[in-house]
Rosetta silent file (secondary structure, phi, psi, omega in degrees, C-alpha in Angstrom):
SEQUENCE: XXXXXXXXXXXXXXXXXXXXXXXXXXXXXXXXXXXXXXXXXXXXXXXXXXXX
SCORE:     score description
SCORE:     0.000 S_00000001
   1 L     0.000  -40.694 -179.330    9.669  -16.798   14.448 S_00000001
   2 H   -62.670  -36.389  178.741    6.516  -17.706   16.348 S_00000001
   3 H   -64.736  -40.507  178.967    4.868  -14.473   15.209 S_00000001
   4 H   -63.453  -49.607 -179.184    5.611  -15.264   11.563 S_00000001
   5 H   -67.714  -34.541  176.967    4.180  -18.773   11.714 S_00000001
   6 H   -64.853  -41.261  177.657    1.235  -17.548   13.763 S_00000001
   7 H   -63.626  -40.440  177.656    0.400  -14.882   11.184 S_00000001
   8 H   -61.941  -45.897 -179.399    0.537  -17.487    8.435 S_00000001
   9 H   -63.671  -39.502  178.015   -1.825  -19.769   10.349 S_00000001
  10 H   -62.674  -25.695  179.289   -4.247  -16.901   11.017 S_00000001
  11 L   -98.715   15.983  177.617   -4.386  -16.354    7.249 S_00000001
  12 L    56.603   45.571  179.092   -5.018  -20.052    6.587 S_00000001
  13 L  -118.448  136.875  175.915   -1.587  -20.545    5.022 S_00000001
  14 L   -65.693  109.198 -170.802    0.605  -23.605    5.599 S_00000001
  15 H   -60.898  -40.340 -179.264    3.302  -21.921    7.668 S_00000001
  16 H   -67.765  -41.203  178.247    6.170  -24.241    6.728 S_00000001
  17 H   -63.875  -45.877 -179.770    5.398  -24.022    3.006 S_00000001
  18 H   -62.324  -49.243 -177.075    5.059  -20.245    3.179 S_00000001
  19 H   -64.688  -39.214  177.114    8.221  -19.712    5.211 S_00000001
  20 H   -60.899  -45.555  179.923   10.268  -21.996    2.962 S_00000001
  21 H   -65.585  -42.751 -179.840    9.128  -20.093   -0.126 S_00000001
  22 H   -61.653  -45.662 -179.287    9.735  -16.703    1.499 S_00000001
  23 H   -65.407  -31.783  177.143   13.264  -17.633    2.556 S_00000001
  24 H   -70.869  -33.834 -171.805   14.005  -18.895   -0.954 S_00000001
  25 H   -99.788  -19.871 -168.401   12.720  -15.726   -2.636 S_00000001
  26 L   -61.897  -36.154 -177.923   13.464  -12.861   -0.240 S_00000001
  27 L   -70.601  -26.810 -176.842   17.058  -12.206   -1.348 S_00000001
  28 L   -91.294  -14.076 -174.906   16.073  -11.912   -5.026 S_00000001
  29 L   -87.914  132.701  176.252   13.028   -9.694   -4.530 S_00000001
  30 L   -62.691  151.442 -177.825   13.432   -5.894   -4.695 S_00000001
  31 H   -57.177  -32.332 -178.581   12.594   -4.081   -1.480 S_00000001
  32 H   -70.560  -12.192 -179.181    9.608   -2.415   -3.131 S_00000001
  33 H  -112.420    8.581 -178.132    7.992   -5.842   -3.667 S_00000001
  34 H   -60.923  -27.209  178.981    8.561   -7.373   -0.218 S_00000001
  35 H   -60.272  -22.996  179.049    4.881   -6.899    0.602 S_00000001
  36 H   -65.709  -18.909 -178.691    4.160   -9.708   -1.883 S_00000001
  37 H   -89.344   -5.895  176.006    5.656  -12.156    0.601 S_00000001
  38 L   -63.590  144.643 -172.427    3.162  -11.362    3.349 S_00000001
  39 H   -52.926  -40.713 -176.872    0.951  -14.408    4.003 S_00000001
  40 H   -71.592  -34.067  175.196   -2.291  -12.858    2.704 S_00000001
  41 H   -73.559  -41.349  179.678   -0.668  -11.678   -0.545 S_00000001
  42 H   -59.025  -44.756 -179.532    1.263  -14.931   -0.911 S_00000001
  43 H   -64.691  -44.686 -179.337   -1.935  -16.959   -0.548 S_00000001
  44 H   -62.595  -35.008  178.870   -3.846  -14.822   -3.064 S_00000001
  45 H   -69.711  -33.238 -175.522   -1.026  -15.245   -5.567 S_00000001
  46 H   -87.110  -28.332 -174.980   -1.033  -19.025   -5.157 S_00000001
  47 H   -59.712  -44.158  177.804   -4.796  -19.742   -5.084 S_00000001
  48 H   -61.485  -36.116  179.401   -5.433  -19.244   -8.839 S_00000001
  49 H   -67.720  -35.114  179.486   -2.531  -21.589   -9.613 S_00000001
  50 H   -73.606  -30.443 -178.327   -3.929  -24.226   -7.272 S_00000001
  51 H   -75.124  -23.738 -177.157   -7.448  -23.965   -8.751 S_00000001
  52 L   -74.002    0.000    0.000   -6.200  -24.620  -12.296 S_00000001
């Protein structure tokens, strides 16, 4: 668990927000798209929405 939150912090991602979203979405996401939940992909997906 510490490694997950540490990786999120290293990528300038709010670890609790990221982990909550990942746990909510992971069961519904196909295995081929799990890479989208990595902190750096997750952040890139969210930044345009936050800028709008």
